[in-house]
C-alpha positions in Angstrom: -0.5 22.2 -9.6 -3.4 19.8 -10.0 -6.8 21.6 -9.8 -8.9 20.5 -6.9 -11.9 19.5 -9.1 -9.6 16.9 -10.8 -8.5 15.5 -7.5 -12.1 15.2 -6.3 -13.4 13.8 -9.6 -10.5 11.4 -9.9 -10.4 11.3 -13.7 -6.6 10.6 -13.9 -5.3 8.4 -11.1 -1.7 8.6 -12.4 -1.9 12.4 -12.1 -3.3 12.1 -8.6 -0.4 9.8 -7.6 2.1 12.3 -9.0 0.4 15.1 -7.1 0.4 13.0 -3.9 4.1 12.3 -4.3 5.3 15.8 -5.2 2.9 18.3 -3.6 0.8 16.8 -0.8 3.8 15.7 1.2 6.5 18.0 -0.3 7.8 19.3 3.0 9.0 16.1 4.5 12.4 14.4 4.2 12.8 12.1 1.1 11.7 8.8 2.8 8.8 10.6 4.5 7.8 12.2 1.3 7.4 8.8 -0.3 5.4 7.3 2.6 1.9 7.9 1.2 2.6 6.6 -2.3 4.5 3.7 -0.9 1.6 2.7 1.3 -0.8 3.2 -1.6 1.0 0.9 -4.0 1.3 -1.7 -1.2 -2.4 -1.5 -0.7 -2.9 -2.1 -4.4 -0.9 -5.3 -4.1 -2.8 -6.3 -1.0 -6.0 -6.3 -3.0 -4.6 -9.4 -4.6 -3.0 -10.8 -1.5 -4.6 -14.3 -1.8 -2.9 -14.7 -5.2 0.5 -13.2 -4.3 3.4 -15.7 -4.2 5.4 -15.8 -1.0 8.4 -13.7 -2.3 5.9 -11.1 -3.6 4.2 -10.8 -0.2 7.6 -10.3 1.5 8.5 -7.5 -0.9 5.2 -5.8 -0.1 5.8 -6.1 3.6 9.3 -4.7 3.2 7.9 -1.7 1.4 5.4 -1.0 4.2 8.2 -1.3 6.7 10.4 1.1 4.7 7.5 3.5 4.5 7.5 3.6 8.3 11.2 4.5 8.4 13.0 1.1 8.6 16.1 0.7 6.6 17.5 -2.5 5.2 21.1 -1.8 4.5 21.9 -5.5 4.0 19.4 -5.8 1.1 19.5 -4.7 -2.5 17.3 -1.8 -3.5 13.7 -2.8 -3.6 13.4 -2.0 -7.3 16.1 -4.6 -8.0 14.1 -7.3 -6.3 10.9 -6.2 -8.1 12.6 -6.3 -11.5 14.2 -9.7 -10.7 10.9 -11.2 -9.7 9.3 -9.8 -12.9 12.1 -11.3 -15.0 11.9 -14.7 -13.4 8.1 -14.8 -13.7 8.4 -14.9 -17.5 8.4 -18.7 -17.4 5.7 -20.2 -19.6 4.0 -23.5 -19.8 6.0 -26.0 -21.9 4.1 -28.8 -23.8 4.3 -32.1 -22.0 6.5 -30.6 -19.3 4.2 -28.3 -17.5 4.8 -25.0 -15.8 8.3 -24.9 -14.3 8.3 -23.3 -10.8 10.3 -20.0 -11.1 13.6 -20.0 -9.4 13.3 -17.3 -6.8 16.3 -18.5 -4.8 18.3 -15.4 -5.5 15.8 -13.3 -3.5 14.5 -15.9 -1.1 17.9 -16.2 0.5 18.0 -12.5 1.3 14.4 -12.6 2.6 15.0 -15.6 4.9 18.2 -14.0 6.2 16.0 -11.1 7.2 13.9 -13.4 9.3 11.1 -14.4 6.9 10.1 -18.0 6.7 9.1 -19.6 3.4 5.9 -21.8 3.8 6.4 -25.4 2.7 3.5 -25.0 0.2 4.8 -21.8 -1.3 5.8 -23.5 -4.6 2.5 -25.4 -4.8 0.8 -22.0 -4.5 2.8 -20.8 -7.5 1.6 -23.8 -9.6 -2.0 -23.2 -8.6 -1.9 -19.6 -9.7 -0.5 -20.3 -13.2 2.2 -18.6 -15.1 0.2 -15.9 -16.8 -1.3 -14.6 -13.6 2.1 -14.7 -11.8 3.5 -12.6 -14.6 0.7 -10.1 -14.4 1.2 -9.8 -10.6 4.9 -9.3 -11.1 4.2 -6.2 -13.2 2.1 -4.8 -10.2 5.2 -5.3 -8.1 7.1 -2.8 -10.2 5.0 -0.1 -8.5 6.9 -1.0 -5.3 9.9 0.9 -6.7 9.0 3.5 -4.1 11.0 6.4 -5.4 9.5 5.9 -8.9 5.9 5.2 -7.9 4.8 8.4 -9.6 5.6 6.9 -13.0 3.7 3.7 -12.4 1.3 2.8 -15.2 -0.3 -0.6 -14.4 -0.5 -3.1 -17.2 -3.7 -4.9 -16.3 -4.1 -4.1 -12.6 -5.9 -0.7 -12.2 -5.2 2.1 -10.0 -7.8 2.8 -7.3 -9.1 6.3 -7.1 -11.0 5.5 -3.8 -7.7 4.3 -2.2 -6.0 7.5 -3.4 -8.7 9.5 -1.7 -8.4 7.4 1.4 -4.6 8.0 1.6 -4.5 11.6 0.3 -7.7 13.0 1.8 -8.5 16.5 0.4 -5.1 18.3 0.2 -7.0 21.5 -0.6 -9.0 21.4 2.5 -6.8 19.8 5.2 -8.5 19.1 8.5 -7.1 20.9 11.5 -7.1 18.0 14.0 -7.8 19.0 17.6 -5.5 17.1 19.9 -8.4 16.7 22.3 -10.0 14.3 19.8 -7.0 12.0 20.3 -8.4 10.1 23.3 -7.1 6.8 24.5 -10.1 5.0 22.9 -9.7 6.7 19.5 -5.9 6.0 19.5 -6.5 2.4 20.5 -9.1 1.7 17.8 -6.9 3.5 15.2 -3.8 1.6 16.2 -5.5 -1.8 16.1 -6.8 -1.1 12.6 -3.4 0.2 11.4 -1.5 -2.8 12.8 -4.0 -5.5 11.6 -4.8 -3.8 8.3 -8.4 -4.5 9.0 -10.6 -1.4 9.0 -14.0 -2.7 9.9 -13.9 -0.5 13.0 -13.9 2.8 11.2 -17.5 3.6 12.3 -16.4 2.9 15.9 -13.5 5.3 15.4 -16.0 7.9 14.2 -18.1 7.4 17.4 -15.0 7.7 19.5 -13.9 10.9 17.8 -17.5 12.3 18.0 -17.6 11.5 21.8 -14.3 13.5 22.1 -16.0 16.5 20.5 -15.2 16.1 16.8 -18.0 17.4 14.6 -15.9 17.7 11.5 -18.1 16.3 8.7 -15.2 15.3 6.5 -13.7 13.2 9.2 -16.9 11.5 10.4 -18.2 10.9 6.9 -15.0 9.4 5.8 -15.1 6.9 8.7 -18.7 6.0 8.2 -18.9 5.7 4.4 -19.6 2.0 3.7 -18.3 2.3 0.2 -14.9 3.9 1.1 -12.0 1.4 1.2 -9.3 2.0 3.7 -5.6 1.1 4.0 -2.5 2.0 5.9 -2.0 5.6 5.2 -5.7 6.5 5.6 -5.7 10.2 6.3 -8.0 10.0 9.3 -6.2 7.1 11.0 -2.9 8.9 10.4 -4.2 12.1 12.1 -5.4 10.1 15.1 -2.0 8.3 15.4 0.0 11.5 14.8 1.5 10.2 11.6 0.5 13.3 9.6 
């Protein structure tokens, strides 16, 4: 059992992630139990979204969809795609030849079959990023092995304690959410943020909750803290949408 002071202080994000996976949501089914860690590692990847090659973005999106209960029986396990992309990314600059574009055709065919469309400039984007950075990003993808997220130790990309706090809240002092706070306005604001992955309206959500009678300081402060990052899985948004 992780002491509360270590969760609040955030000294060991790997320990926090293990706790989040094994204790915080220990009463759900297996896919449900993994939802919070899956969304957390997806949020880590989205912090580097502008650099992510197309196939990497698709894999992140698939993980988020899997976190919400979708199944992809026609695909290989996500960890196999992550390891394959990591393997392919090991291409290096060759003198007088330049950086060869990695051959992602093995995974791209599966992704396009699922309905994803590869942009015409996708390979140009790979060249612009450079091989070393692509390889670093591929290691971040290994965290998307959802069932093994607890053992994720990033190579160069750091964990984010603030994101862990956003997703996990305070498991030692869970908020008893009053259904009366779940007004049409609050739900609409929360759903828009959840679907768009844009959380600029968190202060507006706080106002809507307060108008509905919520005076819980933890809820309101979390929404109004300008330094607090938010992502899918945010504990307040999840409470409003009935996902917790």
